[in-house]
C-alpha positions as CSV (number, residue, x, y, z in Angstrom):
1,X,36.4,41.9,-13.2
2,X,34.9,38.7,-14.7
3,X,31.9,38.9,-12.4
4,X,31.2,42.5,-13.5
5,X,31.5,41.6,-17.2
6,X,29.2,38.6,-16.6
7,X,26.6,40.8,-14.9
8,X,26.8,43.3,-17.6
9,X,26.3,40.6,-20.2
10,X,23.0,39.6,-18.4
11,X,21.4,43.0,-19.0
12,X,19.4,44.3,-21.9
13,X,21.5,46.4,-24.2
14,X,20.5,48.4,-27.3
15,X,22.6,51.0,-29.2
16,X,22.2,54.7,-28.6
17,X,19.5,55.9,-31.1
18,X,19.5,59.6,-30.5
19,X,22.7,60.4,-32.5
20,X,22.5,62.3,-35.8
21,X,23.4,59.2,-37.8
22,X,20.9,57.0,-36.1
23,X,18.1,59.5,-36.5
24,X,19.0,60.0,-40.2
25,X,18.8,56.2,-40.7
26,X,15.4,56.1,-38.9
27,X,13.9,58.9,-41.1
28,X,15.2,57.3,-44.3
29,X,14.0,53.8,-43.3
30,X,10.6,55.1,-42.2
31,X,10.1,56.9,-45.5
32,X,11.0,53.8,-47.5
33,X,8.4,51.9,-45.4
34,X,5.8,54.5,-46.2
35,X,6.5,54.1,-49.9
36,X,6.1,50.4,-49.6
37,X,2.8,50.7,-47.7
38,X,1.4,53.1,-50.3
39,X,2.4,50.9,-53.2
40,X,0.9,47.8,-51.6
41,X,-2.3,49.6,-50.8
42,X,-3.0,50.4,-54.4
43,X,-4.2,53.9,-53.6
44,X,-1.5,55.8,-55.4
45,X,-2.5,59.4,-54.7
46,X,-0.5,62.3,-53.3
47,X,-2.8,62.8,-50.3
48,X,-2.6,59.1,-49.4
49,X,1.2,59.2,-49.7
50,X,1.4,62.4,-47.6
51,X,-0.8,61.0,-44.8
52,X,1.0,57.6,-44.8
53,X,4.4,59.3,-44.7
54,X,3.3,61.6,-41.9
55,X,2.0,58.7,-39.8
56,X,5.0,56.4,-40.3
57,X,7.5,59.2,-39.6
58,X,5.7,60.3,-36.4
59,X,5.5,56.7,-35.2
60,X,9.2,56.1,-36.0
61,X,10.5,59.3,-34.4
62,X,8.3,59.1,-31.3
63,X,9.2,55.4,-30.9
64,X,12.9,56.1,-31.1
65,X,12.6,59.1,-28.8
66,X,10.8,56.9,-26.2
67,X,13.5,54.2,-26.4
68,X,16.2,56.9,-26.0
69,X,14.4,58.3,-23.0
70,X,13.9,55.0,-21.2
71,X,17.2,53.4,-22.4
72,X,19.1,53.9,-19.0
73,X,16.2,52.2,-17.2
74,X,15.9,49.4,-19.7
75,X,19.6,48.6,-19.5
76,X,19.2,47.8,-15.8
77,X,16.8,45.0,-16.6
78,X,17.5,41.4,-17.5
79,X,17.5,40.7,-21.3
80,X,14.0,39.2,-21.4
81,X,12.4,41.8,-19.2
82,X,14.2,44.7,-21.0
83,X,13.3,43.3,-24.5
84,X,9.7,42.8,-23.6
85,X,9.4,46.3,-22.0
86,X,10.9,47.9,-25.1
87,X,8.6,45.9,-27.4
88,X,5.5,46.9,-25.4
89,X,6.5,50.6,-25.5
90,X,6.9,50.5,-29.3
91,X,3.6,48.7,-29.7
92,X,1.9,51.2,-27.4
93,X,3.3,54.1,-29.6
94,X,2.0,52.4,-32.7
95,X,-1.5,51.8,-31.2
96,X,-1.7,55.3,-29.9
97,X,-0.9,56.9,-33.2
98,X,-3.2,54.5,-35.1
99,X,-6.2,55.5,-32.9
100,X,-5.4,59.2,-33.1
101,X,-4.9,59.0,-36.9
102,X,-8.2,57.1,-37.4
103,X,-10.2,59.6,-35.2
104,X,-8.7,62.6,-37.0
105,X,-9.2,61.2,-40.5
106,X,-12.7,60.0,-39.7
107,X,-14.0,63.3,-38.4
108,X,-12.2,66.5,-37.6
109,X,-9.7,66.4,-40.3
110,X,-12.4,66.1,-43.0
111,X,-14.4,68.9,-41.6
112,X,-11.3,71.1,-41.3
113,X,-10.3,70.5,-44.9
114,X,-13.9,71.2,-46.0
115,X,-13.5,74.8,-44.8
116,X,-10.9,75.4,-47.6
117,X,-12.6,73.5,-50.4
118,X,-16.1,73.0,-51.6
119,X,-15.2,69.3,-52.1
120,X,-13.4,67.9,-49.0
121,X,-10.4,65.8,-49.8
122,X,-11.2,63.5,-47.0
123,X,-14.9,63.6,-46.1
124,X,-16.0,62.6,-42.6
125,X,-16.5,58.8,-42.1
126,X,-17.0,56.2,-39.5
127,X,-13.8,55.2,-37.7
128,X,-12.5,51.8,-39.0
129,X,-11.3,50.1,-35.8
130,X,-10.3,47.0,-37.7
131,X,-7.8,49.1,-39.6
132,X,-6.4,50.3,-36.2
133,X,-6.1,46.7,-35.1
134,X,-4.3,45.7,-38.3
135,X,-2.0,48.6,-38.1
136,X,-1.1,47.8,-34.5
137,X,-0.4,44.2,-35.4
138,X,1.8,45.1,-38.3
139,X,3.6,47.6,-36.0
140,X,4.1,44.9,-33.4
141,X,5.8,42.6,-35.9
142,X,8.0,45.4,-37.2
143,X,8.9,46.5,-33.7
144,X,10.0,42.9,-32.8
145,X,12.1,42.7,-35.9
146,X,13.6,46.1,-35.2
147,X,14.5,45.3,-31.5
148,X,16.1,42.0,-32.6
149,X,18.2,43.8,-35.1
150,X,19.3,46.4,-32.6
151,X,20.2,43.8,-29.9
152,X,22.2,41.7,-32.4
153,X,24.0,44.9,-33.6
154,X,24.9,45.9,-30.1
155,X,26.2,42.4,-29.3
156,X,28.4,42.4,-32.4
157,X,29.7,45.9,-31.5
158,X,30.5,44.7,-27.9
159,X,32.3,41.7,-29.3
160,X,34.3,43.8,-31.7
161,X,35.4,46.1,-28.9
162,X,36.4,43.1,-26.7
163,X,38.5,41.7,-29.6
164,X,40.0,45.1,-30.2
165,X,41.1,45.4,-26.6
166,X,42.6,41.9,-26.7
167,X,44.5,42.7,-29.9
168,X,45.9,45.9,-28.5
169,X,47.0,44.2,-25.3
170,X,48.8,41.4,-27.3
171,X,50.5,44.0,-29.6
172,X,51.6,46.1,-26.7
173,X,53.0,43.1,-24.8
174,X,55.2,42.4,-27.7
175,X,56.6,45.9,-27.6
176,X,57.3,46.1,-23.9
177,X,60.1,43.4,-23.8
178,X,61.9,45.2,-26.6
179,X,61.8,48.4,-24.5
180,X,62.9,46.6,-21.3
181,X,65.8,44.9,-23.0
182,X,67.4,48.1,-24.3
183,X,66.8,50.0,-21.1
184,X,68.4,47.4,-18.9
185,X,71.5,47.5,-21.1
186,X,71.7,51.2,-20.4
187,X,71.4,50.6,-16.6
188,X,74.0,47.8,-16.8
189,X,76.5,50.2,-18.4
190,X,76.2,52.7,-15.6
191,X,76.3,50.4,-12.5
192,X,80.1,50.3,-12.2
193,X,80.9,53.9,-13.4
194,X,78.1,55.8,-11.6
195,X,76.0,53.8,-9.1
196,X,74.0,56.8,-8.0
197,X,73.0,57.7,-11.5
198,X,72.2,54.1,-12.2
199,X,69.9,54.2,-9.2
200,X,68.1,57.3,-10.5
201,X,67.7,55.6,-13.9
202,X,66.2,52.6,-12.2
203,X,63.7,54.8,-10.5
204,X,62.9,56.6,-13.8
205,X,62.5,53.3,-15.5
206,X,60.1,52.1,-12.7
207,X,58.0,55.2,-13.4
208,X,57.8,54.4,-17.1
209,X,56.7,50.9,-16.4
210,X,54.2,51.9,-13.8
211,X,52.6,54.2,-16.3
212,X,52.5,51.4,-19.0
213,X,51.1,48.8,-16.7
214,X,48.4,51.1,-15.4
215,X,47.2,51.7,-19.0
216,X,48.0,48.4,-20.6
217,X,46.2,48.1,-23.9
218,X,44.6,51.5,-23.7
219,X,45.1,55.0,-25.0
220,X,46.8,57.8,-23.0
221,X,47.1,61.5,-23.6
222,X,49.6,62.5,-26.2
223,X,51.3,64.7,-23.7
224,X,51.8,61.7,-21.4
225,X,53.3,59.7,-24.3
226,X,55.7,62.5,-25.0
227,X,56.7,62.7,-21.3
228,X,57.5,59.0,-21.6
229,X,59.7,59.7,-24.6
230,X,61.5,62.4,-22.6
231,X,62.3,60.0,-19.8
232,X,63.7,57.5,-22.3
233,X,65.8,60.2,-24.0
234,X,67.2,61.2,-20.6
235,X,68.3,57.6,-20.0
236,X,69.9,57.3,-23.4
237,X,71.6,60.7,-22.9
238,X,73.5,59.3,-20.0
239,X,74.9,56.5,-22.2
240,X,75.6,58.5,-25.4
241,X,76.4,61.9,-24.0
242,X,77.0,64.7,-26.6
243,X,76.7,62.2,-29.4
244,X,72.9,62.3,-29.0
245,X,70.9,65.4,-29.8
246,X,67.1,65.3,-29.9
247,X,65.2,68.3,-31.2
248,X,61.5,68.5,-30.3
249,X,59.1,70.7,-32.4
250,X,55.6,70.6,-31.1
251,X,52.4,72.5,-31.9
252,X,50.1,73.4,-29.0
253,X,48.7,70.0,-27.9
254,X,45.0,70.1,-26.7
255,X,44.6,68.2,-23.5
256,X,42.1,65.7,-24.8
257,X,44.3,64.4,-27.7
258,X,45.0,60.7,-27.1
259,X,47.3,58.0,-28.6
260,X,47.9,54.3,-28.0
261,X,50.4,53.9,-25.2
262,X,54.0,53.1,-26.3
263,X,53.6,54.4,-29.8
264,X,56.1,57.2,-30.2
265,X,58.6,55.9,-27.6
266,X,59.5,52.7,-29.6
267,X,59.9,54.8,-32.7
268,X,62.3,57.2,-30.9
269,X,64.1,54.2,-29.5
270,X,64.6,52.8,-33.0
271,X,65.9,56.2,-34.3
272,X,68.5,56.3,-31.5
273,X,69.5,52.7,-31.7
274,X,69.7,52.3,-35.5
275,X,70.7,55.9,-36.4
276,X,72.8,57.4,-33.6
277,X,74.5,54.6,-31.8
278,X,76.5,53.2,-34.8
279,X,78.0,56.6,-35.6
280,X,81.1,57.7,-33.6
281,X,80.2,61.4,-34.0
282,X,76.5,60.8,-33.2
283,X,73.8,62.8,-34.8
284,X,70.5,64.6,-34.6
285,X,67.1,63.1,-34.1
286,X,64.1,65.3,-35.1
287,X,60.7,64.8,-33.5
288,X,57.8,66.9,-34.8
289,X,54.2,66.9,-33.6
290,X,51.7,68.9,-35.6
291,X,48.0,69.5,-35.3
292,X,46.6,70.3,-38.7
293,X,43.5,69.7,-40.8
294,X,41.8,67.7,-38.0
295,X,44.6,65.3,-37.7
296,X,47.6,64.5,-35.4
297,X,50.8,64.1,-37.4
298,X,54.0,62.9,-35.8
299,X,57.3,62.7,-37.7
300,X,60.7,61.3,-36.5
301,X,63.8,61.3,-38.6
302,X,67.4,60.2,-37.9
303,X,70.6,59.9,-39.9
304,X,71.4,56.6,-41.7
305,X,74.9,55.3,-41.0
306,X,77.1,54.9,-44.0
307,X,77.9,51.4,-45.2
308,X,81.4,51.5,-44.0
309,X,80.6,52.3,-40.3
310,X,79.9,49.3,-38.2
311,X,76.9,47.4,-39.5
312,X,74.0,49.0,-41.3
313,X,71.2,49.5,-38.6
314,X,68.8,51.1,-41.0
315,X,67.7,47.6,-42.0
316,X,67.7,46.3,-38.4
317,X,64.9,45.0,-36.3
318,X,61.5,46.4,-37.5
319,X,59.4,44.7,-35.0
320,X,58.3,47.9,-33.3
321,X,57.4,49.5,-36.7
322,X,55.2,46.5,-37.7
323,X,53.5,46.4,-34.3
324,X,52.8,50.2,-34.2
325,X,51.4,50.0,-37.8
326,X,49.1,47.2,-36.7
327,X,47.9,49.1,-33.6
328,X,47.1,52.2,-35.5
329,X,45.2,50.1,-38.1
330,X,43.2,48.4,-35.4
331,X,42.2,51.7,-33.8
332,X,41.7,54.0,-36.8
333,X,41.4,51.7,-39.8
334,X,42.1,53.3,-43.2
335,X,42.2,56.7,-41.5
336,X,45.6,55.9,-40.0
337,X,48.7,56.7,-42.0
338,X,52.1,55.2,-41.2
339,X,55.1,55.7,-43.6
340,X,58.7,54.7,-43.0
341,X,61.7,54.9,-45.3
342,X,65.0,56.6,-46.3
343,X,64.9,60.1,-47.7
344,X,68.1,62.1,-48.4
345,X,70.4,60.1,-46.1
346,X,67.9,60.1,-43.3
347,X,65.4,57.5,-42.1
348,X,62.0,59.2,-41.7
349,X,58.9,57.9,-40.0
350,X,55.5,59.6,-40.3
351,X,52.3,58.6,-38.5
352,X,49.0,60.4,-38.7
353,X,45.6,59.7,-37.3
354,X,42.3,61.7,-36.8
355,X,42.3,64.3,-34.2
356,X,39.9,63.6,-31.3
357,X,40.2,66.3,-28.7
358,X,38.1,67.7,-25.8
359,X,40.1,70.5,-24.4
360,X,43.1,72.7,-25.0
361,X,46.7,72.8,-24.0
362,X,50.1,74.2,-24.9
363,X,53.1,72.8,-26.6
364,X,56.5,74.2,-27.6
365,X,59.9,73.6,-29.1
366,X,62.5,71.9,-27.1
367,X,66.0,70.4,-27.6
368,X,67.6,67.6,-25.6
369,X,71.2,66.8,-25.9
370,X,74.3,68.5,-27.4
371,X,72.5,71.7,-28.5
372,X,69.7,73.2,-30.5
373,X,69.7,72.5,-34.2
374,X,68.2,74.7,-36.9
């Protein structure tokens, strides 16, 4: 793993430039450059501005298109060779357009314009090759600055992604012992009374941890996370029996919708541990998953035990809540929403993040436990 990352770090890398946002930035930057060139030249005429804008835009778009086309090949080269190749390509594009523009403006363009006006806007003239050379040199300097900016930008993006993965792994590793501790208590309570069931629970728990270890620090499909929750509820159901009722209400879940691993499961664990376990009569936990307005919204609510029953769990361990809030903030920034608090005698948690899907799927409503509610 380290060897592959080291090898990747010794290759030339530049961002993808053919996206809509990148092309828009190129067009705007090129137009600003054209304005600066016209202002510095002192020839403040509309025809000069139009020709300069046309030249700069064509050079910028063709240069970016060339880099997009050869990017896969460039990224297989060492940094020095890749950077030099990219720079030579951009300089070549600038030189080509400078020669073509000088030839056109010096001859054919003036003749063509003369056919529509008795006084040609740009009369024929002798090509100014010194201007071509100056334009190429200026383009070479700007191309070098542009490539340096793109390389540094890509390096910063790679570093941010690496730090993001490390933060997610650290946050997830803090959640996993909490999950293990509670699950092992469940197994311990079944060993003497029902060894076979305890064995099945151990196997179920092993499947849960196999999934979490295979995807440590990454995102999984939302359906996979919900399957993980169902496994946990089945284990808790063996311990709490009819005291526990979990109602699931889910919209159709597209196949490509993803979520950080162990996001919903710890919330469901808290709802059962803090809301159902202290109450002798048990209660209902609602889990809702909605796809609306381009977002995934997940809501979980559980009853809040009265003050006189046992000890008040609603103010219990909030480690999972803090960690999940941090994980969502790391991945989605300000677009993530995470709210938790009491409302009408129930403790409600709501998390929401942007929908990112690439397929379709089906969801439904399902109840686990003592019976269907409402």
